[in-house]
C-alpha positions as CSV (number, residue, x, y, z in Angstrom):
1,M,93.3,132.4,186.0
2,I,90.9,129.9,184.3
3,G,90.0,130.2,180.6
4,A,89.7,128.3,177.3
5,D,92.3,130.4,175.4
6,V,94.6,127.7,173.8
7,A,96.8,130.4,172.1
8,H,97.4,132.1,175.5
9,A,98.3,128.8,177.1
10,A,100.7,128.0,174.2
11,A,102.4,131.4,174.5
12,L,102.9,130.9,178.3
13,L,104.4,127.5,177.7
14,R,106.8,128.8,174.9
15,R,108.1,131.3,177.5
16,G,108.9,128.5,179.9
17,N,105.9,128.8,182.2
18,V,103.8,125.9,183.5
19,V,100.1,125.7,182.7
20,A,97.3,123.4,183.9
21,I,95.8,121.4,181.0
22,P,92.7,119.2,180.6
23,T,93.1,115.6,179.5
24,E,90.5,112.8,179.3
25,T,92.1,111.3,182.5
26,V,92.8,114.1,184.9
27,Y,94.1,117.7,184.7
28,G,97.8,117.9,184.2
29,L,100.4,120.5,185.2
30,A,102.3,121.0,182.0
31,G,105.7,122.4,181.0
32,N,108.1,122.1,178.1
33,A,109.4,118.5,178.5
34,L,112.7,119.4,176.8
35,N,113.4,122.4,179.1
36,E,114.9,121.6,182.5
37,A,113.9,125.0,183.9
38,S,110.2,124.3,183.0
39,V,110.4,120.8,184.3
40,T,111.9,122.0,187.6
41,Q,108.9,124.4,188.0
42,I,106.5,121.4,187.8
43,F,108.3,119.6,190.6
44,T,108.4,122.8,192.7
45,V,104.7,123.8,192.2
46,K,103.6,120.2,193.0
47,Q,106.2,119.7,195.8
48,R,106.9,116.5,194.0
49,P,110.1,114.6,194.8
50,S,112.6,114.3,192.0
51,F,112.7,110.5,192.3
52,D,109.1,110.3,190.9
53,P,109.3,110.4,187.0
54,L,107.0,112.4,184.7
55,I,105.0,111.4,181.6
56,V,105.7,113.2,178.3
57,H,102.6,114.1,176.1
58,I,102.7,114.1,172.3
59,H,100.1,114.6,169.6
60,N,101.6,112.7,166.7
61,L,103.4,109.3,166.4
62,S,106.1,111.0,164.3
63,Q,107.3,112.8,167.4
64,L,108.5,109.5,168.8
65,N,111.4,109.4,166.4
66,D,113.0,112.3,168.3
67,L,112.1,111.1,171.8
68,V,112.7,107.3,172.0
69,A,115.4,105.0,170.9
70,E,113.2,102.0,170.3
71,F,109.5,101.4,169.6
72,P,108.8,97.6,170.0
73,E,106.2,95.9,167.9
74,Q,104.0,95.2,170.9
75,A,104.1,98.8,171.9
76,K,103.1,99.8,168.4
77,K,100.1,97.5,168.6
78,L,98.9,99.2,171.8
79,A,99.5,102.7,170.4
80,D,97.6,101.8,167.2
81,C,94.7,100.6,169.3
82,F,94.5,103.0,172.2
83,W,96.2,106.3,171.1
84,P,95.0,109.0,171.5
85,G,93.7,107.8,174.9
86,P,94.5,106.9,178.5
87,L,97.6,104.7,177.9
88,T,101.2,105.5,178.7
89,L,104.1,103.5,177.2
90,I,107.5,103.3,179.0
91,L,110.1,103.2,176.2
92,P,113.9,103.6,176.0
93,K,114.6,107.4,175.9
94,K,116.9,109.5,173.7
95,E,119.3,112.0,175.2
96,I,117.0,114.9,174.2
97,I,114.8,114.0,177.2
98,P,116.3,115.6,180.3
99,D,117.2,113.1,183.1
100,L,115.0,115.2,185.4
101,V,111.9,114.1,183.5
102,T,112.7,110.4,184.0
103,S,114.3,110.7,187.5
104,G,117.6,109.5,185.9
105,L,116.1,106.4,184.4
106,P,117.0,105.4,180.8
107,F,113.3,105.0,180.0
108,V,110.5,107.6,179.5
109,G,106.7,107.4,179.7
110,I,105.0,108.7,176.6
111,R,101.3,109.3,176.1
112,M,99.0,110.8,173.4
113,P,96.1,112.4,175.2
114,R,92.6,112.4,173.7
115,H,91.2,115.7,175.0
116,P,90.5,118.1,172.0
117,L,91.8,121.3,173.7
118,T,95.0,119.7,174.7
119,R,95.5,118.1,171.3
120,E,95.1,121.6,169.8
121,L,97.5,123.0,172.3
122,L,100.2,120.3,171.6
123,Q,99.8,121.0,167.8
124,K,100.7,124.7,168.4
125,L,103.9,123.8,170.2
126,P,107.3,122.8,168.8
127,F,108.0,120.6,171.9
128,P,106.2,117.9,173.9
129,L,104.8,118.5,177.3
130,A,105.7,116.9,180.6
131,A,102.6,116.8,182.7
132,P,101.8,115.0,186.0
133,S,98.5,115.6,187.7
134,A,97.9,119.2,188.6
135,N,97.6,118.9,192.4
136,P,99.9,118.9,195.4
137,F,102.0,115.7,195.6
138,T,100.1,112.6,197.0
139,Y,96.7,114.5,197.1
140,V,93.6,113.5,195.2
141,S,94.0,114.2,191.5
142,P,91.9,117.0,189.9
143,T,89.2,116.3,187.4
144,T,87.9,119.9,186.9
145,A,89.6,123.2,186.3
146,Q,88.1,124.4,189.7
147,H,89.9,121.5,191.5
148,V,93.1,122.9,190.1
149,E,92.2,126.5,191.0
150,D,91.4,125.5,194.6
151,Q,94.9,124.2,195.2
152,L,97.3,125.6,192.7
153,G,95.5,128.7,191.4
154,D,97.9,131.1,193.2
155,K,101.0,129.3,192.0
156,I,100.5,129.0,188.2
157,P,99.6,131.7,185.6
158,Y,96.8,129.8,183.7
159,I,94.4,126.9,183.9
160,L,93.1,125.7,180.5
161,D,89.5,124.8,181.2
162,G,88.3,121.8,179.2
163,G,85.4,120.8,181.4
164,A,85.1,117.7,183.6
165,C,87.4,114.8,182.7
166,E,85.8,112.1,180.7
167,V,87.7,109.1,182.2
168,G,88.5,110.5,185.7
169,L,91.4,108.1,186.5
170,E,95.0,108.5,185.3
171,S,96.4,106.5,182.3
172,T,97.3,102.9,182.4
173,I,101.1,102.5,182.3
174,V,102.7,99.6,180.4
175,S,106.5,99.3,180.5
176,F,108.6,97.9,177.7
177,A,111.8,98.3,179.7
178,E,112.2,94.5,179.9
179,S,111.7,91.7,177.5
180,K,108.1,91.1,178.6
181,P,105.6,94.0,178.8
182,K,104.6,94.9,182.4
183,V,101.7,97.0,183.7
184,L,103.1,99.5,186.2
185,R,99.8,101.4,187.0
186,F,96.2,100.4,186.6
187,G,94.2,103.2,184.9
188,G,91.7,104.2,182.2
189,I,92.4,101.0,180.1
190,S,91.9,97.7,181.9
191,K,94.6,95.0,182.0
192,E,92.2,92.7,180.3
193,R,91.9,95.0,177.2
194,I,95.8,95.3,177.1
195,E,96.1,91.5,177.1
196,E,93.5,91.2,174.3
197,I,95.9,93.1,172.0
198,I,99.4,91.7,173.0
199,G,98.7,88.7,175.2
200,P,99.7,88.1,178.9
201,V,101.5,90.9,180.7
202,D,103.2,91.0,184.1
203,E,102.3,93.7,186.6
204,Q,104.3,95.6,189.2
205,I,101.9,98.1,190.7
206,S,103.8,99.3,193.8
207,S,107.4,100.2,194.4
208,S,109.3,102.1,197.1
209,N,111.6,103.2,194.3
210,P,109.1,104.2,191.6
211,V,109.9,103.7,188.0
212,A,106.6,105.2,186.9
213,P,104.1,107.7,188.4
214,G,101.5,106.4,190.9
215,Q,103.5,103.5,192.3
216,M,104.1,104.9,195.8
217,D,102.2,103.2,198.6
218,K,100.5,106.4,199.8
219,H,99.0,108.4,197.0
220,Y,95.7,110.1,195.9
221,A,95.1,110.7,199.6
222,T,92.6,112.9,201.4
223,S,93.6,114.9,204.5
224,K,90.9,113.1,206.5
225,K,91.3,109.5,207.4
226,L,89.7,107.2,204.8
227,Q,88.6,103.7,205.7
228,I,87.6,100.9,203.3
229,V,84.7,98.6,204.1
230,S,83.7,95.3,202.4
231,T,80.0,95.9,201.8
232,A,77.4,98.6,201.3
233,R,75.7,97.5,204.5
234,E,78.7,98.5,206.5
235,L,78.6,102.0,204.9
236,M,75.0,102.4,206.0
237,D,75.9,101.5,209.6
238,C,78.7,104.1,209.7
239,H,77.3,107.0,211.6
240,G,79.1,110.3,211.4
241,C,81.1,109.2,208.3
242,Y,81.0,110.6,204.8
243,T,80.0,107.5,202.9
244,I,80.9,106.8,199.3
245,G,79.2,103.8,197.7
246,Y,77.5,102.6,194.5
247,G,74.4,100.7,193.5
248,E,71.4,100.8,195.7
249,G,71.9,102.5,199.0
250,D,71.7,105.8,200.9
251,F,75.2,107.2,200.6
252,E,76.5,110.8,200.9
253,Y,78.0,110.2,197.4
254,N,76.8,107.5,195.0
255,L,79.5,106.8,192.4
256,S,77.0,105.1,190.2
257,P,73.4,104.0,191.0
258,T,73.7,101.4,188.3
259,S,77.2,100.2,189.4
260,N,78.7,101.2,186.1
261,L,82.5,101.0,186.4
262,E,83.1,103.8,183.9
263,E,80.8,106.1,185.8
264,M,82.4,105.1,189.1
265,A,85.9,105.9,187.7
266,R,84.7,109.2,186.4
267,N,83.4,110.3,189.8
268,V,85.7,108.8,192.4
269,F,88.2,111.7,192.7
270,A,85.4,114.3,192.8
271,A,83.8,112.2,195.6
272,L,87.0,112.1,197.6
273,R,87.4,115.8,197.4
274,L,83.8,116.5,198.5
275,A,84.3,114.1,201.4
276,D,87.4,115.9,202.4
277,E,85.6,119.3,202.4
278,S,82.7,117.9,204.5
279,D,82.2,118.2,208.2
280,A,82.6,114.5,208.7
281,T,85.7,113.4,210.6
282,L,86.0,110.0,208.8
283,I,85.5,109.0,205.1
284,S,84.1,105.5,204.5
285,V,84.1,103.9,201.1
286,C,83.3,100.5,199.6
287,L,85.6,98.9,197.0
288,A,84.5,98.4,193.5
289,P,84.3,94.9,191.9
290,E,87.8,93.7,191.3
291,I,87.5,93.5,187.5
292,G,88.2,95.9,184.6
293,L,88.3,99.5,185.7
294,G,87.4,98.4,189.2
295,R,91.0,97.4,189.7
296,A,92.1,101.0,189.0
297,I,89.4,102.4,191.2
298,N,90.4,100.1,194.1
299,D,94.1,100.8,193.6
300,R,93.5,104.5,194.1
301,L,91.3,103.9,197.2
302,R,93.7,101.5,198.8
303,R,96.6,104.0,198.4
304,A,94.4,106.9,199.7
305,S,93.6,104.9,202.8
306,R,97.3,104.2,203.8
């Protein structure tokens, strides 16, 4: 069931159910982060392996006192600058966070989403929400309520409809598990913007043993084969393909006629879903410029093509 009733969504969550929620990044599948039974439902509905940790969503910085053991100064600077927004901070967790949420790791990902409906929802609840993307594991992330309905509608009691997602890519993840901050996932805030606030950071984007969501080699994938090409000209020469490009050109889906990276990020998951639903047997896509949000776009496309 799709609707915009925040009170109904809150009531379901208080009873231990899971609910799909809108954020500025993608739609999430939310449950009580402090209730192992609710968290187990998230893994079950998504068919997500338990070794892939979840992100915990809050609405107020004061909640951190109950959830994390330490809040480093550099993490505070990023929170002050980018929260609420598409940034997840990996911080030392307190015991109140179930090990299932963190896949047994001593650190937890915390985020403060910007979407007004979800912020209203979080304020109505006495607990934070664990919420990975609301789609079957490894498939393309959902950016509308209908995307969630198409794949999980028969498995969950409610989808809180907040319209199309503003950012369209998952949050950037920055870890403070070590002495030097490290980007673990490219996302809605570029690495360049992170470094403007706290200086140079390391990065570890892929891992066979993930310490944050989105690190597995194959992820965000369509059921049809996706190939990456180097130029828009190669897309035009691809006959029988569903072509996804940007800028000037005759493509099945143009992510942004003006090559705007924010517009491209907002549209890329919707484009992949439409391509997967098409009659074409092959999806062909051109990478974005490898700068700013383009890094996050290309990261998703490369994982989808594996």
